C-alpha positions as a printed Julia matrix, in Angstrom:
378×3 Matrix{Float64}:
   0.24  -0.12    0.1
   2.97   2.36    0.67
   4.49   1.79   -2.2
   1.17   3.0    -4.11
   0.82   5.89   -2.31
   4.45   6.85   -3.21
   4.07   5.97   -6.74
   0.66   7.7    -6.94
   2.02  10.73   -5.37
   5.1   10.83   -7.53
   2.59  10.65  -10.46
   0.59  13.34   -8.83
   3.71  15.32   -8.65
   4.53  15.15  -12.06
   1.48  16.2   -13.37
   1.71  19.52  -11.34
   5.03  19.68  -12.57
   4.24  19.24  -16.64
   1.15  21.43  -15.84
   3.74  24.01  -14.34
   6.02  24.14  -17.61
   3.31  24.0   -20.05
   1.63  27.38  -18.14
   5.4   29.09  -18.24
   6.04  28.2   -21.59
   2.72  29.29  -22.72
   2.53  32.42  -20.57
   6.06  33.4   -20.43
   5.99  36.54  -22.51
   2.95  37.87  -20.8
   4.24  36.66  -17.41
   7.61  38.7   -18.4
   5.3   41.73  -19.34
   3.33  41.34  -16.12
   6.61  41.46  -13.63
   7.54  44.24  -15.42
   4.65  46.44  -14.37
   5.59  48.73  -11.42
   4.96  51.82   -9.92
   6.9   54.82  -11.31
   8.76  56.6    -8.4
   6.7   57.73   -5.57
   3.86  58.5    -7.87
   1.1   55.25   -6.63
  -1.11  56.45   -9.79
   1.56  56.39  -12.76
   2.95  52.81  -13.51
   5.15  51.23  -16.5
   5.25  48.25  -18.36
   7.83  46.58  -20.72
   5.58  44.59  -23.56
   6.93  42.05  -25.62
   4.6   39.48  -25.63
   2.87  38.72  -28.59
  -0.53  40.3   -29.92
  -2.11  39.58  -33.32
  -3.8   42.83  -35.24
  -4.72  41.4   -38.2
  -6.84  38.87  -35.79
  -8.66  41.96  -33.89
  -9.54  43.43  -37.41
 -11.23  40.59  -38.8
 -13.35  40.15  -35.65
 -14.95  43.75  -37.2
 -15.03  45.18  -33.18
 -16.55  48.6   -32.63
 -17.15  48.38  -29.16
 -15.12  49.02  -26.14
 -16.77  45.71  -24.01
 -16.58  43.71  -27.04
 -12.61  44.56  -27.32
 -12.24  43.69  -23.58
 -14.04  40.94  -23.91
 -11.91  39.59  -27.06
  -8.42  40.69  -25.1
  -9.55  38.94  -21.96
  -9.96  35.58  -24.09
  -6.04  36.07  -25.33
  -4.75  36.67  -21.89
  -6.7   33.79  -20.44
  -6.09  31.59  -23.54
  -9.27  29.57  -22.85
  -8.59  28.77  -19.46
 -11.78  29.86  -17.23
 -10.08  32.65  -15.69
 -12.11  35.93  -14.99
 -10.49  39.16  -15.2
 -12.63  42.44  -13.92
 -13.96  44.95  -16.37
 -14.86  48.46  -16.41
 -17.9   49.9   -15.56
 -19.78  51.71  -18.55
 -18.23  55.32  -18.62
 -19.52  58.62  -20.01
 -16.37  60.21  -21.95
 -18.47  63.27  -23.16
 -15.94  64.78  -20.49
 -13.1   63.64  -22.09
 -10.91  67.04  -22.56
  -7.34  67.38  -24.3
  -4.53  69.26  -26.27
  -1.93  68.52  -28.94
   0.15  70.25  -30.64
   3.51  70.11  -32.74
   6.02  72.38  -32.61
   9.53  72.95  -34.05
  12.43  71.93  -31.16
  14.54  74.68  -30.74
  16.86  72.46  -28.54
  18.6   70.28  -31.25
  16.24  70.81  -34.16
  13.45  68.28  -34.98
  10.29  68.65  -33.3
   7.81  68.06  -30.22
   4.67  66.58  -29.6
   2.76  68.06  -26.76
  -0.5   66.59  -25.7
  -2.59  67.16  -22.42
  -4.81  64.3   -21.31
  -7.96  65.61  -19.06
  -9.78  63.28  -17.87
 -11.87  62.07  -14.24
  -8.81  61.01  -11.89
  -7.69  57.74  -12.83
  -4.46  56.06  -12.72
  -1.73  56.14  -16.17
   0.08  53.24  -18.12
   3.21  53.78  -19.78
   3.68  51.06  -22.18
   7.23  50.39  -24.04
   6.43  47.7   -26.84
   8.8   46.28  -29.07
   7.09  43.8   -31.45
   8.77  41.34  -33.49
   7.19  42.39  -36.47
   6.53  46.02  -36.29
   7.65  49.34  -34.74
   8.44  49.82  -31.31
   6.97  52.37  -29.43
   5.77  54.15  -25.9
   2.35  54.84  -25.63
  -0.09  56.07  -22.62
  -2.9   54.18  -21.3
  -6.12  55.77  -19.31
  -5.81  52.47  -16.71
  -9.74  52.89  -16.45
 -10.77  51.72  -19.31
  -9.42  48.62  -18.5
 -11.39  48.18  -14.96
  -8.62  50.26  -12.9
  -9.04  53.5   -10.37
  -7.97  54.8    -7.82
  -8.91  52.12   -5.11
  -7.93  49.42   -7.54
  -4.39  49.62   -8.7
  -2.0   47.14  -10.56
  -0.32  46.43   -7.03
   0.33  42.45   -7.12
   0.79  39.76   -9.82
  -3.1   38.83   -9.88
  -4.47  42.96  -10.09
  -1.51  43.08  -12.96
  -3.15  40.81  -15.54
  -5.92  43.62  -16.99
  -3.34  45.75  -17.38
  -1.93  43.36  -20.22
  -4.9   45.41  -22.7
  -2.83  48.61  -22.6
  -1.24  47.63  -26.14
  -4.68  47.77  -27.76
  -5.88  50.99  -25.29
  -2.86  53.9   -26.28
  -4.42  57.19  -25.74
  -1.18  58.86  -27.44
   2.21  57.64  -28.45
   5.11  57.57  -30.38
   7.12  54.98  -31.96
  10.57  54.48  -32.75
  10.13  56.74  -36.35
   8.99  59.24  -34.48
   5.71  59.32  -35.63
   3.18  60.54  -33.01
  -0.75  59.96  -32.44
  -3.0   61.4   -29.67
  -6.94  61.39  -29.41
  -9.15  64.31  -28.98
 -13.27  63.97  -27.68
 -15.74  65.36  -29.93
 -18.83  64.7   -27.46
 -21.96  63.42  -29.59
 -20.0   62.62  -33.06
 -19.05  58.64  -33.07
 -18.18  58.03  -36.4
 -20.09  54.99  -37.85
 -18.28  54.73  -41.13
 -19.63  52.44  -43.58
 -18.19  51.79  -46.87
 -17.09  48.08  -46.92
 -13.77  48.61  -45.9
 -12.27  46.35  -42.77
 -13.65  47.86  -39.33
 -11.54  49.13  -36.61
 -12.66  50.54  -33.16
 -11.36  53.77  -31.28
  -7.71  52.74  -29.98
  -6.81  50.23  -32.12
  -6.42  52.28  -35.3
  -4.04  54.43  -33.3
  -2.04  51.26  -31.99
  -2.26  50.46  -36.04
  -0.76  53.72  -36.82
   1.96  52.93  -34.27
   2.96  50.12  -35.03
   2.67  49.97  -39.55
   3.46  54.06  -40.04
   6.69  55.48  -40.52
   5.24  58.84  -41.76
   1.81  60.9   -42.09
   1.58  60.04  -45.3
   1.48  56.27  -44.69
  -0.74  57.17  -41.73
  -3.28  59.07  -43.45
  -3.17  56.0   -46.24
  -3.89  53.37  -43.54
  -6.42  55.66  -41.88
  -8.8   55.9   -45.05
  -8.03  51.67  -45.5
 -10.56  51.19  -42.52
 -13.89  51.89  -42.01
 -13.33  53.77  -38.16
 -15.79  53.37  -35.68
 -16.28  54.84  -32.38
 -18.18  53.17  -29.32
 -21.89  54.76  -29.67
 -22.09  53.73  -26.23
 -19.29  55.76  -24.68
 -21.71  58.98  -26.25
 -18.38  60.27  -27.77
 -16.7   60.67  -31.29
 -13.27  61.63  -31.65
 -10.57  63.15  -34.17
  -6.97  62.2   -34.1
  -3.85  64.14  -34.19
  -0.75  62.77  -36.52
   2.43  64.14  -36.49
   6.07  62.6   -38.24
   9.21  63.38  -37.26
   9.71  65.05  -40.49
   7.2   68.11  -39.11
   4.33  66.9   -41.49
   1.33  66.89  -39.23
  -2.46  66.58  -39.38
  -5.68  66.39  -37.96
  -8.26  63.6   -38.9
 -11.77  64.05  -38.32
 -14.93  62.66  -39.31
 -17.83  64.33  -41.54
 -21.03  64.02  -39.22
 -23.19  65.09  -42.02
 -22.39  63.46  -44.72
 -21.72  59.13  -43.99
 -19.01  60.12  -41.64
 -16.55  60.97  -44.33
 -13.16  60.96  -43.26
 -11.96  64.37  -43.5
  -8.1   65.7   -42.99
  -6.85  68.93  -42.19
  -3.04  69.43  -42.34
  -0.61  71.79  -41.06
  -0.17  75.08  -43.03
   3.05  75.35  -45.49
   4.27  78.71  -43.68
   3.82  77.29  -40.24
   6.03  75.32  -37.82
   3.16  74.56  -35.27
  -0.54  72.69  -35.42
  -2.83  72.44  -32.56
  -6.41  70.98  -31.79
  -8.54  70.46  -28.97
 -11.88  69.28  -28.76
 -14.23  70.84  -31.65
 -13.99  70.45  -35.66
 -10.89  72.2   -37.35
 -12.29  71.38  -40.78
 -13.15  74.44  -42.56
 -16.49  72.63  -43.38
 -17.26  72.73  -39.47
 -14.89  75.31  -38.25
 -16.08  78.1   -35.71
 -14.07  80.43  -34.34
 -17.52  80.69  -31.64
 -18.4   77.66  -29.37
 -20.69  75.46  -30.84
 -22.31  72.21  -29.27
 -22.47  70.57  -32.35
 -19.15  70.69  -33.53
 -17.36  70.29  -30.04
 -17.21  70.67  -26.29
 -17.83  74.52  -25.32
 -18.34  72.94  -21.55
 -14.73  71.87  -21.43
 -13.72  75.39  -22.82
 -12.26  73.74  -26.18
 -12.17  77.18  -27.86
 -10.62  79.25  -25.23
  -7.62  76.29  -25.0
  -7.24  76.4   -28.89
  -6.95  80.11  -28.49
  -4.57  79.98  -25.45
  -2.35  77.61  -26.71
  -2.4   79.12  -30.38
  -1.45  82.54  -29.25
   1.69  80.73  -27.06
   3.12  79.34  -30.22
   2.07  81.86  -32.43
   4.01  83.97  -29.99
   6.93  82.1   -30.44
   7.06  81.15  -33.78
   5.93  77.73  -33.32
   9.68  76.98  -32.08
   9.64  75.97  -28.53
  12.03  74.25  -26.06
  10.68  71.3   -24.21
  10.05  73.32  -20.62
   8.13  75.92  -23.06
   6.36  72.71  -24.37
   5.41  71.87  -21.1
   4.6   75.59  -20.11
   2.13  76.12  -22.82
   0.56  72.24  -22.0
   0.03  74.2   -18.24
  -1.66  77.11  -19.29
  -4.57  75.14  -20.87
  -4.7   72.45  -18.09
  -7.4   71.16  -15.82
  -7.55  71.43  -11.97
 -10.46  70.23  -10.2
 -13.28  70.51  -12.32
 -16.11  69.24  -10.84
 -18.86  67.71  -13.1
 -22.59  67.72  -12.2
 -22.05  63.79  -11.78
 -19.65  64.75   -8.72
 -16.84  63.46  -10.21
 -13.33  65.67  -10.41
 -11.68  66.14  -14.04
  -8.15  66.89  -13.93
  -5.31  66.68  -16.34
  -3.99  62.9   -15.71
  -0.7   63.99  -17.62
   1.0   66.54  -19.6
   3.25  64.84  -22.23
   5.75  65.97  -24.45
   7.44  63.89  -26.76
  11.08  64.52  -28.87
  10.29  62.96  -32.05
  14.12  63.05  -32.97
  15.68  61.52  -29.11
  12.6   59.44  -29.04
  12.03  60.54  -25.39
   8.89  61.33  -23.24
   8.63  63.93  -21.08
   5.52  63.12  -18.45
   4.2   65.12  -15.92
   1.34  63.6   -14.05
  -1.55  65.12  -12.33
  -0.82  68.72  -12.18
   2.82  68.61  -10.61
   4.93  70.69  -12.31
   7.61  70.3   -10.34
   8.43  66.84  -11.2
   8.92  65.52  -14.72
   9.68  62.05  -15.79
  11.55  60.69  -18.48
  10.88  57.99  -21.03
  13.2   56.45  -24.02
  12.52  54.15  -26.86
  16.6   53.87  -27.26
């Protein structure tokens, strides 16, 4: 009987060991990514991750996903690889208050260009993801972790709690790739693009990941955008436009015509100008207005005031800024403790300045203008 039990125990242990080895092999890249997630300095609400695990954008495209909930279901299924593991998902969130500012300007130090960006939204933790895929461009990008189920009381501070953060690879809100190409997203309330021309369908953030992974120039990015039907999640209550800028200084804003089948509209930087900027209202000549108009933008977020203020600063410096001046421009139009009707508080979650030549990101989090964190792709 003793020998039988010994053999049984050895058999069970062998099975467990084999299972653990299989898990380590199958999940090795994901485990490395999870282990790389860590808090940045003393900031409890800023995290970073190195991501080298495989992700298949062609498969995402084939799914035709155009809703955030469906994207999360897809991502979760890929993360758990078919096992009955449950990951937390975010509650539905109104994104109409999502108020941001982006610009490109010439770099006064060392040449090249700078890409600035304020991300203004409800107080949430952020994640910096440096991705280095084998078959695409490396990139550095920011994700609002509330989109992945996190919050001020739920942070990626343990191995299990970090699992959902792997989905950040599919959910950038701005970023820069190794070619110096930058992209960011700004909200347009009640304007969710629903393009339906028969082209492959991609959602709100997947188009940004595609741009970062596959495009080196503005021209390539615009061709890529035109090859898809871009659909924003109507349940989120908002649509979006995108600023794209490459390392040569070429820059444009991609918008969608809300009264003409969501036709793609491209607004390019004027040839005689070293800068371009955008906030939360349409710039396309068909809709552009100097007066606040809720049909084409977000007056509540003071979009027109921010556009004028940032524009005046950029023009006053002839579109040539040092990195410190780029942050000063962002500071002029930041949010601080803006209380909404639902009681939620909006802040500038982060202010980013990307050096498109040095491939460096300088980040200031939550209006802390005394602390700047540096990230690099090199």
